C-alpha positions as CSV (number, residue, x, y, z in Angstrom):
1,X,12.4,-1.3,10.9
2,X,9.3,-1.2,8.8
3,X,7.8,-4.4,7.1
4,X,7.8,-4.3,3.4
5,X,7.0,-6.6,0.3
6,X,7.8,-6.6,-3.4
7,X,4.4,-6.1,-5.4
8,X,5.2,-9.1,-7.6
9,X,3.9,-11.1,-4.7
10,X,0.4,-9.8,-6.0
11,X,1.5,-9.4,-9.7
12,X,-1.7,-11.6,-10.9
13,X,-3.6,-8.6,-10.0
14,X,-3.5,-5.1,-11.7
15,X,-1.5,-2.6,-9.8
16,X,-4.6,-0.8,-8.4
17,X,-5.9,-4.1,-7.5
18,X,-2.8,-4.9,-5.7
19,X,-2.3,-1.8,-4.1
20,X,-6.0,-2.5,-2.6
21,X,-5.1,-5.8,-1.1
22,X,-1.8,-4.7,0.2
23,X,-3.7,-1.5,2.1
24,X,-6.6,-3.7,3.1
25,X,-3.7,-6.2,4.8
26,X,-2.4,-3.4,6.6
27,X,1.0,-3.0,4.5
28,X,2.5,0.8,4.4
29,X,5.7,0.1,2.3
30,X,6.2,-1.7,-0.7
31,X,8.5,-2.2,-3.4
32,X,7.0,-1.9,-6.5
33,X,7.7,-4.6,-9.0
34,X,8.6,-4.6,-12.6
35,X,5.2,-6.4,-13.7
36,X,3.7,-3.5,-11.9
37,X,5.8,-0.7,-13.4
38,X,5.2,-2.3,-16.8
39,X,1.5,-2.3,-16.2
40,X,1.2,1.3,-15.2
41,X,3.5,2.7,-17.8
42,X,2.8,0.9,-20.9
43,X,0.0,2.0,-23.3
44,X,-2.1,5.0,-24.1
45,X,-3.6,5.3,-20.7
46,X,-0.2,5.3,-19.0
47,X,-0.5,8.9,-17.6
48,X,-4.2,8.2,-16.3
49,X,-2.9,4.8,-14.8
50,X,0.1,6.5,-13.1
51,X,-2.4,9.7,-11.6
52,X,-4.6,7.0,-10.2
53,X,-1.9,4.8,-8.7
54,X,-0.3,8.0,-7.3
55,X,-3.5,9.1,-5.7
56,X,-4.6,5.7,-4.5
57,X,-1.0,5.6,-2.8
58,X,-1.5,8.8,-1.1
59,X,-5.1,8.0,0.1
60,X,-4.0,4.8,1.6
61,X,-1.0,6.0,3.1
62,X,1.3,4.0,1.5
63,X,4.9,4.8,0.5
64,X,6.9,3.2,-2.3
65,X,10.5,2.6,-0.9
66,X,12.0,1.2,-4.1
67,X,11.5,0.0,-7.3
68,X,12.5,-3.6,-8.8
69,X,13.8,-3.0,-12.2
70,X,15.4,-5.6,-14.4
71,X,19.1,-5.1,-15.2
72,X,19.6,-5.1,-18.9
73,X,22.0,-7.6,-20.3
74,X,24.3,-5.1,-22.0
75,X,25.0,-3.8,-18.2
76,X,26.1,-7.1,-16.9
77,X,28.5,-9.6,-18.5
78,X,26.9,-13.0,-19.6
79,X,29.8,-14.4,-18.0
80,X,28.8,-13.2,-14.3
81,X,27.0,-15.3,-12.0
82,X,26.6,-12.9,-9.6
83,X,22.9,-12.6,-9.7
84,X,22.7,-16.5,-9.5
85,X,24.9,-16.6,-6.3
86,X,22.6,-13.9,-4.6
87,X,19.6,-16.2,-5.3
88,X,21.2,-19.1,-4.2
89,X,21.5,-17.2,-0.7
90,X,17.8,-16.3,-0.4
91,X,15.0,-18.9,0.0
92,X,12.5,-16.6,-1.7
93,X,9.6,-17.8,0.4
94,X,8.1,-16.5,3.7
95,X,10.6,-16.5,6.8
96,X,10.4,-20.0,8.6
97,X,9.7,-21.8,5.4
98,X,13.1,-22.2,4.2
99,X,16.8,-22.6,5.2
100,X,17.4,-19.1,6.4
101,X,18.3,-18.4,10.0
102,X,16.0,-15.4,10.7
103,X,16.7,-14.4,14.5
104,X,20.3,-13.6,13.8
105,X,19.7,-11.6,10.8
106,X,16.9,-9.5,12.5
107,X,19.3,-9.2,15.7
108,X,22.2,-7.9,13.4
109,X,19.8,-5.1,12.0
110,X,18.9,-4.3,15.5
111,X,22.2,-4.0,16.7
112,X,23.2,-1.4,14.2
113,X,19.7,0.4,14.9
114,X,18.5,-0.1,11.5
115,X,15.3,1.7,11.1
116,X,14.7,1.2,7.3
117,X,12.5,-1.0,5.0
118,X,12.4,-4.9,5.9
119,X,11.7,-6.0,2.5
120,X,10.5,-9.2,1.6
121,X,11.0,-10.5,-2.0
122,X,8.9,-13.9,-1.8
123,X,8.0,-15.1,-5.6
124,X,8.6,-18.7,-4.5
125,X,5.1,-18.0,-2.3
126,X,3.0,-17.5,-5.3
127,X,4.3,-19.9,-7.9
128,X,1.9,-22.9,-6.9
129,X,-0.8,-20.6,-4.9
130,X,-4.4,-20.6,-5.8
131,X,-5.6,-16.9,-6.4
132,X,-7.9,-16.9,-3.8
133,X,-5.3,-17.8,-1.2
134,X,-3.1,-14.6,-2.3
135,X,-5.1,-12.3,0.1
136,X,-4.9,-14.3,3.2
137,X,-1.3,-14.8,2.6
138,X,-0.9,-11.1,2.3
139,X,-2.3,-10.7,5.8
140,X,-0.3,-13.5,7.3
141,X,3.0,-12.2,5.9
142,X,2.4,-8.6,7.5
143,X,1.5,-10.5,10.8
144,X,4.8,-12.7,10.5
145,X,6.8,-9.9,9.8
146,X,5.5,-7.6,12.6
147,X,6.1,-10.8,15.1
148,X,10.0,-11.0,13.5
149,X,10.7,-7.4,13.9
150,X,9.4,-7.2,17.3
151,X,11.4,-10.2,18.8
152,X,14.8,-9.9,20.8
């Protein structure tokens, strides 16, 4: 499995700054956040921004495995609580910080020989985090993911 993280973890930074932090931390796979997509595609400089971001991805050897895009309210009925039920099942914090039992989850992926991205969406880790701690936490979470994925 390949460790990956949602770029919203560093949404306080512009896309190129966030990409540099992820690259310096050792990440090679990312899920592009809605915030960063909007920053890249909004405004007059969007083509320059997209080109610069694409060049930086290539130079740093990083791949975007997926994008996190909003579901429009016209697609999902307002009566649907599906999203809420999914969020209730996920802690949205680093593994071993919440209530999820991670060992059986990782083991299940290994049992089926899953080789794709193991992506974390951890917005709960940034809500009260001082900006100066986000870079060290980025290094920590990659080390944590590598440790988890090598177990069993």
